[in-house]
C-alpha positions as CSV (number, residue, x, y, z in Angstrom):
1,M,63.5,52.6,-37.4
2,K,62.3,54.6,-40.4
3,T,61.6,51.4,-42.4
4,L,59.8,49.8,-39.4
5,L,57.3,52.7,-39.4
6,I,56.1,51.9,-42.9
7,P,53.8,49.1,-41.9
8,F,52.6,50.9,-38.8
9,L,50.0,53.0,-40.4
10,S,48.6,50.0,-42.2
11,V,48.0,47.8,-39.2
12,V,47.3,49.9,-36.1
13,F,43.9,51.3,-36.8
14,S,40.5,49.9,-35.8
15,W,37.3,51.2,-37.2
16,C,33.5,51.3,-37.0
17,C,30.1,52.9,-37.8
18,F,28.7,55.8,-39.7
19,A,27.7,59.0,-37.8
20,Q,24.3,58.9,-36.1
21,N,22.4,60.1,-39.2
22,N,23.7,57.1,-41.2
23,T,23.2,54.3,-38.8
24,Q,19.7,53.3,-39.6
25,I,19.5,49.7,-40.9
26,N,17.2,49.5,-43.9
27,G,18.6,46.4,-45.5
28,T,16.9,43.1,-45.7
29,D,20.0,41.1,-44.7
30,S,22.1,41.8,-41.7
31,I,24.6,39.7,-39.7
32,A,27.1,40.4,-36.9
33,L,30.4,38.5,-36.9
34,T,33.6,38.6,-35.0
35,Y,37.0,38.1,-36.8
36,H,40.7,38.2,-36.0
37,F,42.7,40.2,-38.5
38,I,46.3,39.2,-38.3
39,S,49.3,40.8,-40.1
40,N,52.6,39.1,-39.9
41,V,55.4,41.4,-41.0
42,Q,59.0,40.4,-41.5
43,S,61.7,43.0,-41.0
44,D,65.4,43.2,-40.5
45,T,65.0,43.5,-36.7
46,G,62.6,40.6,-36.3
47,D,59.1,39.5,-37.1
48,N,56.1,41.5,-35.9
49,T,52.5,40.3,-35.5
50,Y,49.6,42.7,-35.4
51,T,46.2,41.2,-34.3
52,R,42.9,43.0,-34.2
53,E,39.7,41.4,-32.9
54,V,36.9,43.1,-34.7
55,E,33.1,42.8,-34.5
56,I,31.6,43.5,-37.9
57,H,27.9,44.3,-38.7
58,R,27.3,43.5,-42.4
59,T,24.0,44.8,-43.9
60,K,22.7,44.6,-47.4
61,L,21.1,47.9,-48.1
62,R,20.0,47.2,-51.6
63,E,21.0,44.8,-54.5
64,K,24.5,46.2,-55.1
65,I,25.3,48.1,-51.9
66,W,26.5,46.7,-48.6
67,K,27.1,48.5,-45.4
68,Y,29.9,47.5,-42.9
69,D,30.2,48.7,-39.4
70,F,33.5,47.9,-37.6
71,F,33.9,47.7,-33.8
72,C,37.4,46.9,-32.5
73,I,37.4,44.7,-29.4
74,N,41.1,44.3,-28.8
75,I,44.5,45.1,-30.4
76,E,47.6,43.0,-29.7
77,I,51.1,43.7,-31.0
78,K,54.0,41.3,-30.7
79,G,57.6,41.9,-31.8
80,P,60.2,44.7,-31.8
81,N,57.6,47.2,-33.1
82,N,55.5,47.0,-29.9
83,I,56.0,50.6,-29.0
84,S,53.6,52.3,-26.6
85,Y,52.3,55.0,-29.0
86,I,51.1,52.4,-31.5
87,K,48.1,51.4,-29.4
88,K,47.5,55.1,-28.5
89,V,47.1,55.8,-32.2
90,A,45.1,52.6,-32.9
91,Y,42.4,53.3,-30.4
92,I,41.7,56.7,-31.8
93,F,40.1,55.0,-34.8
94,D,37.5,53.0,-32.9
95,E,34.4,53.9,-34.9
96,I,33.9,54.0,-38.7
97,S,31.5,52.7,-41.3
98,I,31.7,52.1,-45.0
99,L,29.5,51.5,-48.0
100,V,30.7,49.0,-50.5
101,D,29.7,48.3,-54.2
102,V,29.2,45.1,-56.1
103,N,33.0,44.7,-56.6
104,G,33.9,45.1,-53.0
105,K,35.1,48.7,-53.6
106,I,34.5,51.3,-50.9
107,I,32.3,54.1,-52.3
108,D,31.7,56.0,-49.1
109,V,33.1,56.3,-45.6
110,S,32.0,58.1,-42.4
111,K,34.0,58.6,-39.3
112,P,32.7,59.4,-35.7
113,T,32.1,63.1,-35.0
114,D,34.6,63.1,-32.1
115,M,37.5,61.5,-34.0
116,D,39.4,64.7,-34.8
117,Q,39.1,65.9,-31.2
118,R,40.3,62.6,-29.7
119,W,43.2,62.5,-32.2
120,E,44.4,66.0,-31.3
121,K,44.5,65.1,-27.6
122,T,46.3,61.8,-28.3
123,K,48.8,63.4,-30.6
124,E,49.7,66.0,-27.9
125,K,50.4,63.1,-25.4
126,I,52.6,61.3,-27.9
127,L,54.6,64.4,-28.7
128,L,55.4,64.8,-25.0
129,E,57.0,61.4,-25.0
130,Y,58.5,61.1,-28.4
131,K,60.5,63.6,-30.5
132,G,62.2,63.7,-33.9
133,E,61.5,64.0,-37.6
134,I,60.4,60.3,-38.0
135,I,57.6,60.5,-35.4
136,T,56.5,64.0,-36.7
137,N,56.2,62.7,-40.3
138,Y,54.3,59.6,-39.0
139,L,51.8,61.7,-37.1
140,N,51.4,64.1,-40.1
141,K,50.6,61.1,-42.3
142,I,47.9,60.1,-39.8
143,D,46.6,63.7,-39.9
144,R,46.2,63.5,-43.7
145,T,44.5,60.1,-43.5
146,I,41.9,61.4,-41.0
147,E,41.2,64.6,-42.9
148,D,41.1,63.4,-46.5
149,K,38.2,61.1,-47.3
150,E,39.9,59.6,-50.4
151,Q,43.0,58.7,-48.4
152,L,40.9,57.2,-45.6
153,K,39.0,55.1,-48.2
154,A,42.2,53.9,-49.7
155,F,43.6,53.0,-46.3
156,L,40.5,51.0,-45.4
157,Q,40.6,49.3,-48.8
158,S,44.1,48.0,-48.1
159,D,44.7,44.3,-47.4
160,T,46.1,45.1,-43.9
161,M,42.7,46.7,-43.0
162,Y,39.5,45.5,-44.7
163,G,40.4,45.1,-48.4
164,L,40.9,41.3,-48.1
165,L,37.6,40.8,-46.3
166,L,35.7,43.0,-48.9
167,K,37.2,41.1,-51.8
168,A,36.3,37.7,-50.2
169,Y,32.7,38.6,-49.6
170,S,32.4,40.2,-53.1
171,S,33.5,36.8,-54.6
172,I,30.7,35.0,-52.8
173,D,28.0,37.6,-53.2
174,H,28.5,38.0,-56.9
175,P,29.4,34.7,-58.5
176,A,29.2,36.2,-62.0
177,K,32.8,37.2,-61.4
178,S,33.8,33.5,-61.1
179,S,35.6,33.5,-64.5
180,K,38.5,35.0,-62.6
181,L,38.1,32.6,-59.6
182,I,38.8,29.0,-59.0
183,I,36.0,27.6,-56.8
184,K,36.2,24.2,-55.1
185,E,34.0,22.4,-52.6
186,K,36.0,20.8,-49.8
187,G,34.7,19.2,-46.5
188,G,31.5,21.1,-46.7
189,K,33.3,24.4,-47.3
190,K,33.7,26.5,-50.4
191,V,37.3,27.4,-51.2
192,I,37.8,30.4,-53.6
193,T,41.2,31.2,-55.2
194,P,41.5,34.4,-57.2
195,T,43.9,34.3,-60.2
196,S,47.0,36.3,-59.3
197,M,49.0,38.4,-61.7
198,F,52.1,38.2,-59.5
199,K,54.0,35.0,-59.0
200,K,55.0,35.9,-55.4
201,E,51.5,36.6,-54.3
202,T,48.9,34.0,-53.2
203,E,45.3,34.6,-52.0
204,E,42.5,32.3,-50.9
205,Y,39.1,32.5,-49.2
206,T,37.2,29.7,-47.4
207,F,33.5,30.0,-46.8
208,K,31.1,28.0,-44.6
209,G,27.8,28.7,-46.3
210,D,27.7,32.5,-46.8
211,V,30.0,33.3,-44.0
212,L,33.8,33.8,-44.5
213,D,35.6,31.3,-42.3
214,Y,39.2,32.1,-43.3
215,A,41.1,34.3,-45.7
216,V,44.8,34.5,-46.4
217,K,47.0,36.5,-48.6
218,T,50.8,36.3,-48.8
219,V,53.1,38.9,-50.4
220,P,56.8,39.3,-50.0
221,N,57.6,39.7,-46.3
222,I,53.9,40.0,-45.2
223,K,51.2,37.5,-44.5
224,Y,47.6,38.7,-44.0
225,E,45.0,36.4,-42.3
226,I,41.4,36.7,-41.4
227,K,40.0,34.1,-39.0
228,F,36.3,33.7,-38.1
229,V,35.7,33.7,-34.3
230,E,31.9,33.7,-33.9
231,E,28.5,34.9,-35.1
232,I,26.8,37.4,-32.8
233,K,23.0,37.3,-32.3
234,L,21.5,40.7,-33.0
């Protein structure tokens, strides 16, 4: 079970928006989109699929800074890791927002003011149902992620969360980086393939206009996918 807990922290959270004093939209470009974020994880006990349906508000604040607000609509877990406390943890992280630079790197993050309080209540309920060193260490890791902004930024930057999405949009927003990208037009869509330093890793983004339609990354034992669902009228 210990090895199965490793991917949990990387797939169970959903996020959105800055605290109230940071939610003013001053950018000239803003769009709301819904995506499915899918992580397929292979393990010794069977394959697990983690799917999050997320509404994303993407706003250009200035030339090199973008703001992303994430609103999780639904979380679905299939496979042997579908344990009851996973969703309890996931829905604690239902609001967060980030600022992103020209390279798709997160430069700031803000969490909702009630996140700590909601987490403490949820953690108490989980500990009434589950005991042992493994669950304690898992919950302690979540504690550190919530409390430490740098750890929270690193977590959100991971491919299982929003790193793949941020890299994809960075590639289309700033074509000056195209020397490291292979760009092809196919069926009215733009397919972008970053050059990989690792033989066992593949990555590709497909855009319809300026909107990411599909992104996929494969690494040993894990496949990450982002699938466009719809554009939402603001």
